[in-house]
Each structure stands twice: as C-alpha cells, then as structure tokens.
C-alpha positions as a Markdown table, in Angstrom:
| # | Residue | x | y | z |
|---|---|---|---|---|
| 1 | Met | 44.5 | 111.3 | 83.9 |
| 2 | Pro | 45.5 | 115.1 | 83.6 |
| 3 | Lys | 45.4 | 117.2 | 86.8 |
| 4 | Val | 42.2 | 119.4 | 87.8 |
| 5 | Thr | 42.9 | 122.6 | 88.8 |
| 6 | Arg | 40.8 | 125.5 | 89.3 |
| 7 | Arg | 40.8 | 126.7 | 85.7 |
| 8 | Arg | 40.9 | 123.4 | 84.1 |
| 9 | Tyr | 37.8 | 120.8 | 84.9 |
| 10 | Leu | 36.8 | 117.4 | 83.7 |
| 11 | Leu | 34.2 | 118.8 | 80.7 |
| 12 | Gly | 33.0 | 114.6 | 80.1 |
| 13 | Thr | 33.4 | 111.9 | 77.7 |
| 14 | Val | 33.1 | 112.0 | 74.2 |
| 15 | Tyr | 29.4 | 110.6 | 73.5 |
| 16 | Arg | 29.1 | 111.0 | 69.2 |
| 17 | Ser | 31.3 | 112.9 | 66.7 |
| 18 | Asp | 31.2 | 114.6 | 63.0 |
| 19 | Glu | 31.9 | 117.0 | 60.9 |
| 20 | Gly | 34.3 | 119.2 | 62.7 |
| 21 | Lys | 31.8 | 118.8 | 66.2 |
| 22 | Ile | 31.8 | 116.8 | 69.4 |
| 23 | Leu | 28.9 | 115.5 | 71.0 |
| 24 | Val | 30.0 | 115.3 | 75.3 |
| 25 | Lys | 28.2 | 113.9 | 77.8 |
| 26 | Ala | 29.2 | 116.8 | 80.5 |
| 27 | Ser | 30.0 | 116.0 | 83.7 |
| 28 | Ser | 29.6 | 119.9 | 84.3 |
| 29 | Ile | 28.0 | 122.9 | 82.8 |
| 30 | Pro | 30.9 | 124.9 | 81.2 |
| 31 | Asn | 30.8 | 128.4 | 79.9 |
| 32 | Leu | 30.0 | 129.0 | 76.0 |
| 33 | Gly | 33.7 | 129.2 | 74.2 |
| 34 | Asp | 35.4 | 127.3 | 77.1 |
| 35 | Lys | 38.6 | 126.0 | 75.3 |
| 36 | Val | 38.1 | 122.0 | 75.4 |
| 37 | Leu | 41.4 | 119.9 | 75.6 |
| 38 | Asp | 42.5 | 116.2 | 75.1 |
| 39 | Asn | 43.5 | 113.5 | 77.4 |
| 40 | Lys | 47.2 | 114.7 | 76.7 |
| 41 | Leu | 45.8 | 118.1 | 77.1 |
| 42 | Arg | 46.3 | 119.7 | 73.8 |
| 43 | Glu | 43.4 | 122.3 | 72.6 |
| 44 | Ile | 40.8 | 120.9 | 70.5 |
| 45 | Gly | 38.1 | 123.6 | 70.1 |
| 46 | Tyr | 35.9 | 125.5 | 72.2 |
| 47 | Val | 32.4 | 124.8 | 73.8 |
| 48 | Ser | 29.9 | 125.8 | 71.1 |
| 49 | Asn | 26.1 | 125.2 | 72.9 |
| 50 | Val | 25.5 | 123.3 | 75.9 |
| 51 | Leu | 22.2 | 120.7 | 75.8 |
| 52 | Gly | 19.5 | 119.5 | 77.4 |
| 53 | Pro | 18.3 | 119.7 | 81.1 |
| 54 | Ala | 21.5 | 120.7 | 84.0 |
| 55 | Ser | 21.1 | 117.3 | 85.9 |
| 56 | Ser | 22.2 | 115.5 | 82.4 |
| 57 | Pro | 23.8 | 118.6 | 80.0 |
| 58 | Phe | 25.2 | 117.2 | 76.3 |
| 59 | Val | 27.9 | 119.8 | 75.2 |
| 60 | Val | 28.6 | 120.7 | 71.6 |
| 61 | Val | 32.3 | 121.3 | 70.9 |
| 62 | Lys | 33.9 | 122.7 | 67.7 |
| 63 | Leu | 36.9 | 121.3 | 66.7 |
| 64 | Ile | 39.9 | 123.7 | 65.6 |
| 65 | Lys | 41.1 | 120.8 | 63.2 |
| 66 | Glu | 40.4 | 117.4 | 62.2 |
| 67 | Ile | 40.8 | 114.6 | 65.0 |
| 68 | Glu | 39.2 | 111.4 | 65.7 |
| 69 | Leu | 38.6 | 111.0 | 69.1 |
| 70 | Pro | 36.7 | 107.5 | 70.0 |
| 71 | Glu | 34.1 | 107.6 | 72.5 |
| 72 | Gly | 34.3 | 107.5 | 75.7 |
| 73 | Thr | 36.8 | 109.6 | 75.6 |
| 74 | Glu | 38.1 | 111.7 | 78.5 |
| 75 | Leu | 38.0 | 115.4 | 77.6 |
| 76 | Tyr | 38.8 | 118.5 | 79.7 |
| 77 | Gly | 37.7 | 122.1 | 79.6 |
| 78 | Arg | 39.8 | 125.5 | 80.2 |
| 79 | Arg | 38.3 | 128.6 | 81.1 |
C-alpha cells in the first residue's frame, strides 16, 4: 500500500468499469479534476464526477488510457 500524504489520499476501490470510465466506491470526497493513481502510483485518469450522498459517495474516473482494473482495486487521488 502506497504512503498517504497531504496531497495524495486513498480515493477508494473500483466498483465497476466501462468504456473509458471507472466507478469508484469512494472513501473520501475528492475535488473535480483531481488526478487518479493506481496502486503503483501511475496516473490513470482524473475525477470527472461525484455521485450519491456525502455519507456514501461514488466517483466517476475518466481514464486517460485504456486499462483493466479488477473490482476492489484501491485507487489514490492527488490534488
């Protein structure tokens, strides 16, 4: 698990993926446009939308390249 810092945070886990987008079950509410990193800290996309109630949000991640991520994969955000 990568180290969490002031700028890097645990975004959540992959819930579902489809055609260039990933739906993430969020553990924190990100800012729109925050960069999204995989568990090897490679940039894979950015936050394009936040859905649902603040107590249980989902985040839509727009991928910058096609990548296969299994459900449950932890993703990180960077401000």
